[in-house]
C-alpha positions, 0 to 999 in steps of 0.5 A, a space after each residue: 177828795 178830803 178836803 173842800 174849800 168852799 167860796 160863799 157868794 150869798 147874794 149871788 154877785 156871780 150870777 147878777 154881775 158876771 153872769 157866771 152860774 155856780 156851782 163854780 168847780 176848780 181852780 181855773 174855772 174860780 180865777 175865770 170867774 173871779 177876774 170876769 167879776 172884777 172886770 165888771 165890777 173891781 169892787 166886789 168882795 167876793 172877788 177877794 173871797 175867791 181869790 182867798 180861796 184859790 190861796 188856801 188851796 194853792 198852801 193846802 195842795 203844795 203840802 200834797 192835800 188832796 184839795 178842790 175848790 168851788 164857789 157857791 151861789 144864792 140868789 140876790 134876795 137873801 134869805 130862805 131862797 138863797 139858802 134853799 139854792 146853796 143847799 142844793 148845789 152844795 148837796 150836788 157836790 156832795 155827791 159829786 166829788 165825796 169830799 170828808 171835810 170842809 174849809 168856809 171862806 167868806 168876806 163876812 158874817 153874812 155869807 158866814 150865815 150859812 155856816 149850819 147849812 154846811 155842818 149839816 153835810 160837812 165837818 168844817 175844819 177852818 172858817 176863812 174871813 178876807 178882810 180888804 185893807 184900806 188906808 184908816 183916813 177920812 176919804 178912805 171912811 167916806 168911801 166905804 160909807 158911800 159904797 154901802 149906802 150904795 148897796 141895796 140890801 144895806 140901802 133897803 134896810 137904813 133907807 126906807 125906814 126913813 124915808 117913812 118916817 120923813 114922808 109920814 111927818 111932812 103928810 102930818 105937817 101939810 095937814 096941820 096934825 103934827 099930834 098924829 106924826 108920832 102915832 103913824 110913824 110908829 104904825 109904819 115902823 112897826 108894819 115895816 118890820 113885821 113885814 121885813 121880820 116875818 119874811 112876808 118880803 121873801 114871798 112877795 119877792 117869791 110871787 112877782 118872780 113867780 109872775 115873772 117867770 109865767 108871763 115870759 113863759 107864755 103860762 096861764 099861770 100869768 093871767 090867774 096871778 092877776 085875777 087872782 090879785 084883782 079878786 084878792 083886792 075886791 075880797 080886802 075891801 068887802 072885808 073892810 066894808 063889813 069891819 067897817 058897818 060893825 064898827 059904827 053899829 051902836 054897841 060895839 060888840 067887840 074886836 072878835 066880832 070885827 074880826 069875823 065879820 071881816 072873814 065872812 065878808 072876805 074869806 069867798 073871794 081870798 079861796 077863789 084868787 086861791 083856787 085860780 092861782 091852783 087851777 092854772 097851775 094843773 093847766 100848765 102842768 098839764 100843758 106841759 105834759 108833766 105830772 100834777 101828782 099833789 097839786 090835785 088836791 090843793 083847790 079842795 084843801 083850800 075850798 074846805 078851809 074856807 068853808 071851815 072858816 066861813 062857817 065858824 065866823 058865820 056862827 059867832 056873828 049870829 051868836 052876838 047878835 051881829 047877823 040875824 040868822 043862820 044861811 039854809 039852817 035856821 040852827 046853829 049846831 046843825 049848821 056848823 056840823 053840816 059844813 064841817 061835814 062838807 068841808 071834811 068831805 071834800 078835802 077827802 075828795 081831794 086827797 083821794 084824787 090825789 092819791 088815786 093819780 100818784 098811784 096810776 103814776 108809779 104803776 106806769 113807772 
């Protein structure tokens, strides 16, 4: 096949609303998917995208071009996970249809953000954007804005910061402390922007989705996730108490001591939480008769990392006189080197077990 027409639905309205699984290959299948989506939500712009792609398909077909049309959907939580889904489906389609070039059809800049993914695999001859015509009057403008804010992606982006600002300002007025409102609002918006900008929202969404799959799948991982959350909260509280104690010392020893105090008090709990999640995954793989493979090494590497952080923070706290002495060995250099040696041995043991498991798997196959 020569030309592939690709319709992009990055937020997976086809799957979420019309319950149509992607990729959707062929003219008839795409028309059926568009009709099903139109039946559920006639105002969705992805309907126009698909029919726009079909229009391009028909034009090229009348000129006796070798052409096929596909629709590819991502995930409702647009981001890295959605783009990975699109990339996986695109690889499968390319392997199946063997196209030479592509034409991208989208309804806006968000869907066109996957253009580099397509260009890394196919030569893109054209990008066809579908723009829905509207009446240029006040009623139509109000309708467009109203529907835009009903979109979860837009409402989460605009309403959450506005809601935070209003809530913090109201609380400061209630306690008769309006002077702290500007500082608290700046801090809250800064944290929210870091949360969204660093991709933590995708990580949290992925964690929640993983927990949901574990619950509905009846897997041990769900219980381990709950235990890990509780243990992480305990570690956070312990670290916060240690940080507060160091902060209230008669002489402030510096922000490095505060950070090291938090790490030293909490790292063991965080390591325990991560190890429990890894053990839960190993149990589930074992019960499902699946290959554990590299998962064997994860608990060992987590423990080794925890030992590094614990020993390093302990050493820094002792030399700054924030702690009295070292555990086990009352010598700083010996304590650090012994801790590092133990951590390295644990990591090597994990890598050895993992490599041995992989070798046994390859020998069987």
